[in-house]
N, C-alpha and C positions, 0 to 999 in steps of 0.2 A: 503494498498499499504504498502508494506517491502518501505526505501531506505537506499543505499548503504550509508556506515561512514568508519572510517580511528579506529585503535585500538588506547586506548587512549598513549596520549603524553610517559606516562612514560615506558610504556611495547614495546615503540622501541626502543634498542641499535646501534647504528653503529659501527663502528672500519675503520679506514681510514689509509693509508698510504700512501707516498710520490706523487703515484700514482693516487690515488680519494682524496685526500686534495681539489686539486683544486674546484674540483665540489663539493663538501660539502660547500666552504667558500662561493662559488655563490650563494648556494641554502638560505644561510643567510641571502644574500642580496635579495633573492627572485628573481633570475636570473639561467635561464638555461641556460646551456653551455655543450659542448661534445666535447672529444678530438679527432683532426685532424692530424695526419700525414702532418709534417710539409714538407716532403720530399712529397710523391704520392700525397698527399690530403685524404685519406682515415680517413673516419669517425668510431670511434669504442668505443664501448662500450658494457660491462664494461668496465672502464679504463685502460687500460694495461702497464707494463713496455716499451714495443716495437711495433709498427705496424706489424701486422700479414701480412700486404699485402706486404712490401720491409723489415723490420726488421732493421726498424729507430727507434731509440730511440729520437729524436726530434720530440717533440710534441705542437702545437695551443690549444688555446682554446676558439673558437668563442663563441658567443655568441649567443641562438638561439630567435627564434621570441615567445618559447611557443605553437607555435601551434603542432597538432599532429591527427592520424589517428589510430584508433580500426584498430590494427593487428590481435588480439586474446582476450580472456578474459572468465574468467571463474565466477562465484559465490556461494559464501562461506558462510554458514549458519552455524554463532554459531559457537565457538573456544570451549578448556574446560574451557578457566579462562576468558573466554568473550561471556556465551551461548545464550545473545541477539542480538550481532553486528554481520551484515551482510557484507562482503566485495567483493568487484570486482575486484579483482586481473586481471591487462590490461598491455596485451602489446603494447606499443604506438610503431608505425612506425612517424619519428621524419623528414618530409619534407624539414625542413631548415640542415640537417645530412642524407643524403641520405646512405641506409648499413646502419645506426644504429638505434637499438630500444632499450628502457627503459622500465623496468618492476615497473611498479608503482600501483597506484591503484586508482580505480572511482569512485567520490565522488558524494552523493547528487544527487543522480537518482534514479529511480524504476529500478531495474537488470532486470527488464522484457521487458524492452524498450531500452536496450541497442543491439544495432549491431555492427556486424564488417564494418568497415568502414568510421563510425560514427566521425565527425569531435569533434575534443577535443580540448582544452586550460587547461595551466599548473595554478596550483596554489599552494600554499604552505603550509604543519600546520607542528606544536612545533611534535618534539619529543625530547627525552630525550637529558641528557646535552647542553641542549640549540642551536640545532640543530634545520634546518628545512628540512622539509622532500618534493620535488614533487609531488603533488598529480595531478589528470585532474580532468576535469568536462566536461559535455558536452557542445560545444562552440554553 
């Protein structure tokens, strides 16, 4: 059985800006948050400078439970620099943030057992520069 993993920490680098920094700082604390418009209450991921619904620049960052549901996924077997790695990139519906979906990885799972609609829970793995990356496991 092949088990889905994630890339070695030193091979994943992120770039932040004022609109994404709160997300990554919360992840360093093993907390999952999502931007929510302070005015119309619409959630949005990825974070943007203004709300796509009402164009407001006011944003709140509520903490989410870490639960998710598989909306879509793929299986990637090997990459040029990491031929033995199997990845399961996943698009996660976040029930606590209606309308928001997060692109991540599903880990510690046999890719043959992954199904759309499966319930997930968040975890965090180290990446470069001291950041943590939110990944998901089957609940």
